[in-house]
Structure formats: C-alpha cells, structure tokens
C-alpha positions as CSV (number, residue, x, y, z in Angstrom):
1,X,54.2,-38.7,52.9
2,X,53.4,-35.0,53.4
3,X,56.1,-32.4,54.0
4,X,55.8,-28.7,55.0
5,X,58.1,-26.3,53.2
6,X,58.8,-22.6,53.4
7,X,59.2,-20.9,50.0
8,X,60.3,-17.3,49.4
9,X,59.3,-15.6,46.2
10,X,60.1,-11.9,45.5
11,X,60.7,-11.4,49.2
12,X,57.4,-12.9,50.4
13,X,57.5,-16.1,52.4
14,X,54.9,-18.8,52.0
15,X,54.4,-22.0,53.9
16,X,53.3,-24.9,51.6
17,X,52.6,-28.5,52.1
18,X,54.0,-30.9,49.6
19,X,52.6,-34.4,49.3
20,X,54.6,-37.3,47.7
21,X,52.2,-39.3,45.6
22,X,54.8,-41.8,44.2
23,X,55.7,-43.5,47.5
24,X,59.4,-42.6,47.1
25,X,60.7,-40.0,49.5
26,X,63.4,-38.7,47.2
27,X,61.3,-37.2,44.5
28,X,58.0,-35.5,44.0
29,X,56.0,-35.2,40.7
30,X,53.8,-32.3,40.1
31,X,51.7,-31.8,38.0
32,X,53.1,-34.6,35.8
33,X,56.0,-37.1,35.8
34,X,57.7,-35.0,33.1
35,X,58.3,-32.2,35.7
36,X,60.7,-33.7,38.2
37,X,61.8,-31.9,41.4
38,X,64.0,-33.1,44.2
39,X,62.9,-32.5,47.7
40,X,65.3,-30.5,49.8
41,X,65.2,-29.7,53.5
42,X,63.4,-26.5,54.3
43,X,65.5,-23.6,55.7
44,X,64.5,-20.6,57.6
45,X,63.9,-17.7,55.2
46,X,66.2,-14.7,55.5
47,X,64.6,-11.4,56.1
48,X,64.8,-9.4,52.9
49,X,66.9,-6.3,52.9
50,X,64.9,-3.1,53.4
51,X,64.2,-1.2,50.2
52,X,66.0,2.2,49.8
53,X,63.9,5.2,50.8
54,X,62.1,7.0,48.0
55,X,63.9,10.0,46.6
56,X,62.2,13.3,47.5
57,X,61.5,15.7,44.7
58,X,63.3,19.0,45.1
59,X,60.0,20.6,46.1
60,X,59.1,18.0,48.8
61,X,62.6,18.3,50.3
62,X,61.9,22.1,50.8
63,X,58.3,21.8,51.9
64,X,57.5,23.0,55.5
65,X,55.2,21.2,57.9
66,X,52.5,23.8,57.3
67,X,52.6,23.5,53.5
68,X,49.9,21.8,51.6
69,X,51.7,20.2,48.6
70,X,50.5,18.8,45.3
71,X,50.3,15.0,45.2
72,X,51.1,14.9,41.5
73,X,52.2,17.0,38.5
74,X,49.6,18.9,36.7
75,X,48.1,22.4,36.3
76,X,46.7,24.5,39.2
77,X,43.1,25.2,38.2
78,X,41.9,27.2,41.2
79,X,42.3,28.1,44.8
80,X,39.2,27.8,47.0
81,X,40.8,29.9,49.8
82,X,42.6,33.2,50.0
83,X,45.4,34.5,52.2
84,X,44.0,35.2,55.7
85,X,41.2,32.6,55.4
86,X,40.7,30.1,58.3
87,X,40.8,26.5,57.1
88,X,39.6,23.4,58.8
89,X,41.1,19.9,58.7
90,X,40.2,18.2,55.3
91,X,38.8,21.5,53.8
92,X,39.3,21.9,50.1
93,X,42.0,24.5,49.4
94,X,42.8,24.0,45.7
95,X,42.1,22.0,42.5
96,X,44.7,20.7,40.2
97,X,44.2,19.1,36.8
98,X,46.3,16.2,35.3
99,X,45.4,14.4,32.1
100,X,42.0,16.0,31.9
101,X,41.1,14.9,35.5
102,X,40.6,17.3,38.3
103,X,41.9,16.5,41.8
104,X,40.7,18.3,44.9
105,X,43.5,19.2,47.3
106,X,42.6,19.4,51.0
107,X,44.2,20.8,54.1
108,X,46.0,18.4,56.4
109,X,45.7,20.7,59.3
110,X,43.7,23.6,60.8
111,X,44.9,27.2,60.7
112,X,45.1,30.4,58.7
113,X,46.3,30.5,55.1
114,X,49.5,32.6,55.1
115,X,50.5,32.2,51.5
116,X,49.3,31.0,48.1
117,X,52.4,29.8,46.2
118,X,51.2,29.9,42.6
119,X,48.8,31.6,40.2
120,X,45.9,29.6,38.7
121,X,47.0,28.1,35.4
122,X,50.5,27.6,36.5
123,X,52.2,24.2,36.1
124,X,52.8,22.3,39.3
125,X,55.1,19.4,40.2
126,X,54.5,16.6,42.7
127,X,55.5,17.7,46.1
128,X,55.4,21.4,45.2
129,X,53.9,23.6,47.9
130,X,50.5,25.1,46.9
131,X,49.3,26.7,50.2
132,X,51.1,27.6,53.4
133,X,49.0,27.3,56.6
134,X,50.2,28.8,59.9
C-alpha cells in the first residue's frame, strides 16, 4: 500500500510517498525492522511565521536614496570619481578592501557626484554612505 504524506522540516514542506512493504497498514519499516514508525494521517502544513526584518545598521538607517553605500565593513582604498563628476548606472565609484580582498563599488543610479563622504584609508562599516549622487 502506498500513501502520500506532507512533511514540514525547518519551515519547508515536502510531499513524500511512503510504501508499506510489510502488508500491515498500521506500521512501516524503513530502512530496517529495528526502526519502527507509526503511520499517521497527513495534515495540511501551516504557513510558517514570517521572519523578523533584518536590523538596519545605524548607517543604513540614515542613508538617502542617492547614497552609494558600502556592502561590508573594510577600508576605503580609493574613489574613482570626484565631486561634480557625472556617473552612469553601474559605473565604478570606489574600491574598498576587507580581509585583503578588494571590492569594487558601483553606482546604482545615474547622476552627478555631490559628495564624497570619507577619505581614502578610512575604515568603513556596512551600510555607510561612500558617495552621494544627485
């Protein structure tokens, strides 16, 4: 006899098919007779509660829509733009270094650079504004 069950593990729901190989409908043996499990009627899985929203860093909470922010903590290596420069979408504006790896920071919008927030060599936190574009 085959039976379809819905199982929820860590908030993810799986549909599984269980086959009774003993001929008895009250118990199933898998993978060996030493591991006994009773068959229960499947129920509709409840929707897991939504996870709480991520807490914003103090910098991310204060960032403005035109700010290009650092995605991680590190050190500002260089700016590749100056105040007054026009920038295009996805144009490199800065480089930061974290754990001996350099990360290129790009603009998420087009516009004119209105402010450079830090000096090269300064420590930077995740979510901290690097460049303002207006």
